[in-house]
N, C-alpha and C positions, 0 to 999 in steps of 0.2 A: 640815168642816175640822178635826174633832177630832184626826185623825192629824197634820196639819200643826202644830197647837199643841203636841201632845205631843212631836213630834220636835224642835221648837224648844226646848222645855224641856230635853230630853236633850242636845242640842247645846250649850246654854248651860252645863249642868253639866260636860260633857266639856271644853269650852274654857276654862271659868272666866270667860266673858264673856257677858252677856245676848245672846241671839240674836233678831234682829228676826223679825217674822212671816214664815213661810216660804211661798213659792209652790211648789207641787209640779206638775211637768209630767211626765206618763207618758212613758217611753222603752220602745220595743219591743226585741225580740231575744232574750228569755229564754224558756225552756220551763218553768221551775220557779217562779221568783219574779216578783213585780211589781217594776218598777224605775222610779225617778223621778229627774229632775234637780230638786234642791231649792235654791232661791235665797233668800237673806235679806240685804238690803243689798248690800254689795260681794262677799259670799262665796257660794260654791256648793259643793254636796256631791252625791254619788251615793248614793241610798238604795235598798235592797232591802227588800221586805216579804214576809211569808208568814204562815201560820197561827201562832198563839202557840206551839204545841207544836214548831215548827221552830226555835225559838231556838237549841238546841244546834248546829244546822247552821251558823248564822251565827257563833256563837262559835268553832266550829272553823275557819271561813274566816278570821276575824280573826286567830286564832293562827297560821294558815298564812302569811298575808301578812306578819305580823311576823317569822316565821322566815325567809322568803325575803328580806325587806329586810335582816335582820341579816347576811346573807352578803356584802352590798355588791357584788353582781354584776350583777343586772338590775333595772330599775325596776319597781315594783309600786305600785298605789294603796294609800296608807296608811289603815288603819282608824282611825276616830275613836271610835265607841261602838256598842254593840248593846244590845238589851233588848226589852221589850214595851211598846207604846204603843197606846192606843185598841183594845186587844184583839188587836193584831197584833205578831208578832215583826219586828224591824227590824235592819238593819245600815247604818251610815253610814260612807261612805268619802270620801276626798278626790275631788273631781271632776276628771277628766282629759279634756281635749278630744282624742279620739283619731281617727286616720284610718287608712286601710288600707295606706298605703305609707310606707316610711322606710328606715332603714339596716339592711337584713336581715342583712348580713354582721356588723355589730356585735352583732345579736341572737345569731347563731351563736357568736361569740366569748364573749359574756356567759353563754350557757347552758353552755358548756364550763367557764367559771369557776365557775358555780353547782354544777355536778356535781363539781368538784374540792374544794369546801369541806369541810374536815375534819369527820368524823362519828363520831369515837371515843367510846365509852361505857365507864364504869368496869366494867360487868359483862361487857364483851366482846361483847355481842349487837350484830349489825351491821345487821339489816334489820327495818324496821317504823317505828313512830312512837309518840310518848308517849301518844296516845289514838286511838281510832277516829274516822273521819270519814265523808265521803260522796263517792261518785262519781256526779255528777248528784244524783238523789234516792235512790240506793241506798246503804244502809250499807256501809262499807268497813272490814273488820276489820284492825287494824294491830299486833297484839301482837308484841313483839320476838322475833326468831329469830336464831340463829347461822347457820343454813343457808338460803341463798337459794332453793335448789330446793324445800325443804320449805315455805318461805314462799309461793312462787308456787303450789305444788301445792295447799296447803290454804286459804290466805287470799285467793287470787285465783281460780284456775280452779275449785277445789272449791266455793268459796263461790257463784260464779255458776251452777255446774251444779246445786247444790241449789235455788237460786232458780228455775232453769229447770224443774225437776221440779214445783215448786209452781205454775208458770205453764203447765203442760201440755206441756212440751217433753221428752218421754221417749224411750224406745226407742233409735233409732240415735244420737241426740245424746249420751245418757248412756253408751251402750255405748262409743262412740269416745272420749268424754271420759275415761272411766275408763281405757281402754287408753293414752291419751296420758299421763295422770298417772302411770301405773305405769312409763312408759318415759322420763320427762323427762330423766333423767341423760344420755341419748343425745344431747341437744341442747346439752350443756355439756362435751363432751370437750375437755380442755385449755383450758377457759375458766372463769375464776373472776371474777365481777364485783366491782369495787370498790364499796363502799357509797357511794352518791351521794344527795344531797338532790334529790328529783324534784319538778317541778311536779305531775305525776301525771295531768293532764287536758289535755295540750298539743295540742289540735286547733287548726285555723286560726282559729276564732272566739274563742279565748282569748288573742289577742295583737293589738297595734296599735302605733301610733306617735304621738308628740307632734308638734307643728308643727315642732320643730327636728330631726325624724327620729329622736329617741330612742326605742328600743324599750320596750314595756311588756307585761308578762304579767299575767294576772289569772284569777279563778275557779279557784284551785288545789285539788287533792285530794292534798296532799303526803304523802310518806313517804320513807324511806330505802330505796333499792333499786338495781337495775341501771340505769345511765344509758341503756341501749338502749331502755328502756320509753318515755322521753320522745321519743327520736328516732323510734321506731316509730310512735307516735301522730301525730307531726308529718307523717308520710307517709300516714296512713290515709285522710284526707279531703282532702288537699291544702291549699292556702292559704298555704304558706310558699315564699318565693322561692328559686330555685336558689342564690343567694348565701348564704342562711342555711345550707343543708346543706354547701356547700363550705367556708365559714368554720369551721363546727363541726369538720369532719373535718380541716382543717388544724391547728386548735388541739389536737385530741385524736383521732387516727385511731381508727377502729372496727375491731374484730376481724372477720376474714372470715366467721365464723359468724353475724354479725348478719343477713346476707341471709336466713337461715332463721329465726332467732329472732324477727325482727320480726313474722312471722306469729303466732308463739306469743304475743307480748305484745299484739298487736292483737286476738287472739281474746278476750281478757278484755273489751275494750271492745265488741266486736260481741255477745258474750253479754249484756253489760249492756244494750245497745240492744235486744236481743230481749226481755229481761225488762222493760224500761221501755216500749217502743213496739210490740213485736210486728212485724207486717209481714214483710218478707223477711229480717230479720236472722238468724232461726234457721237458715234455709237457707244463708245466707252462713257462719254459724258451722260448719255441717256440712261445707261445702266446705273451710274452713280446717283443720278436724280431719283430713279425709281427706288433704289436702296434707301436713300435719305427720307423720301416720302413715306416709305413703309415704316420707318422708325418713328414717324410722327403720327401715325394712326392711333 
């Protein structure tokens, strides 16, 4: 129970109030971190742990949750503290009792509000983030750019394709990936995305609802980019009610070209899944590349 005692000390420092002895109950559902329900007296927290060298990943997540909360748009779990305890990196968040169903239309409206939050910078750069972070356990480079197409070409698709080479996915995947990157402009004719603060990893498993039906999003991989990226991923694996999509589109209609670009944006995540998990994701990425190149002929 060294971890529980060390976490209690960290929570006590963060809250300014001594924390009672913690009871840690493992919670399933994550592929990357261990997760616990931590209870001490009348209070409860959600705790993630990983190897000590993964602390920067938790620090980036805490900063992302603070940035999302600052927009006053959609509910997120508030971070309390992070650090290393008993040889393990940890992140302590408020505990939210989530369920799978709630006010999906409200979530769509709130996501549109998040995407409209002002993102102006003094240097005029529009796309990126203040520091790099992670998508899953893959590093995600976020250096600021003025040009969205260049950002997506080099810091999203190009980055994943380089990792794919390292993981043995060469030949056709690289050939078609390079061809697509050379012709990306063709998917943005008469469309210039507004810089929006993105959740960045908005698949169905990263949202839930409180008992009063309030929507909650979590596990972000934030950056400033094209709002279509979040919408595309929300469609990639399903899990979002039709009312969510309808309410978003009513609050902020989508450009007609989204129907094609959503494949481009989801290609990033499928390449990432190929690099993380292997399996059939590389073949799926190849099919998506072929589909996009056919659109550009």
